Legacy VTK file of the C-alpha trace (Angstrom):
# vtk DataFile Version 3.0
C-alpha trace
ASCII
DATASET POLYDATA
POINTS 74 float
44.102 -48.804 -8.679
46.976 -48.561 -6.196
49.200 -51.518 -5.524
49.818 -51.178 -1.744
51.139 -53.899 0.487
48.937 -54.062 3.590
51.891 -55.181 5.694
53.861 -51.995 5.029
52.505 -49.277 7.300
55.546 -47.055 7.455
55.760 -47.450 11.234
58.265 -49.347 13.283
57.115 -52.590 14.844
56.199 -52.306 18.514
57.720 -54.338 21.293
56.080 -55.651 24.443
57.877 -52.860 26.304
56.241 -50.161 24.148
52.805 -51.756 24.449
52.992 -51.645 28.241
54.058 -47.986 28.288
53.299 -46.359 24.918
54.636 -43.024 26.219
58.142 -44.505 26.293
58.334 -44.240 22.537
58.451 -40.480 22.983
61.809 -38.773 22.976
60.494 -36.543 25.775
60.444 -39.326 28.399
63.408 -40.565 30.365
63.147 -44.323 30.041
65.100 -45.304 33.167
62.873 -43.110 35.342
59.688 -44.330 33.605
60.585 -47.980 34.132
60.836 -47.220 37.881
57.148 -46.213 37.813
57.468 -42.457 37.501
55.957 -40.029 34.978
59.426 -39.307 33.515
58.340 -36.474 31.211
61.314 -34.276 30.392
61.021 -30.483 30.350
62.968 -29.857 27.168
64.163 -26.287 27.822
65.771 -27.288 31.146
66.312 -31.040 30.831
64.582 -31.589 34.184
62.481 -34.761 34.706
59.124 -35.339 36.424
59.355 -37.890 39.226
55.673 -38.033 40.161
53.859 -41.371 39.717
52.808 -42.517 36.236
49.657 -40.768 34.950
49.536 -38.446 37.947
46.808 -35.787 38.100
47.786 -32.178 37.578
51.049 -30.655 36.503
54.408 -32.326 36.503
56.991 -31.680 39.214
60.366 -31.479 37.537
63.642 -32.223 39.322
67.276 -32.025 38.312
69.319 -34.881 36.852
70.706 -36.092 40.194
67.243 -36.390 41.758
65.897 -38.064 38.617
68.729 -40.604 38.756
67.836 -41.348 42.384
64.182 -41.882 41.358
65.303 -44.271 38.616
67.151 -46.568 41.009
64.571 -46.544 43.795
LINES 1 75
74 0 1 2 3 4 5 6 7 8 9 10 11 12 13 14 15 16 17 18 19 20 21 22 23 24 25 26 27 28 29 30 31 32 33 34 35 36 37 38 39 40 41 42 43 44 45 46 47 48 49 50 51 52 53 54 55 56 57 58 59 60 61 62 63 64 65 66 67 68 69 70 71 72 73
């Protein structure tokens, strides 16, 4: 018989922030852009960020860092 502690799952505890937007726990999402209500997926080869609305239909539209920064503050 194994002696496992049910409280130890091997995962980090979640915060209210992560529960509201579980995709923010990904390293492929730009948090500042996501918190402004945008998709915020990052295209890893180019570093460009999607500024379409959260959970948009279809493919992402990636923009450069300056445009992503503008989306984060608007």
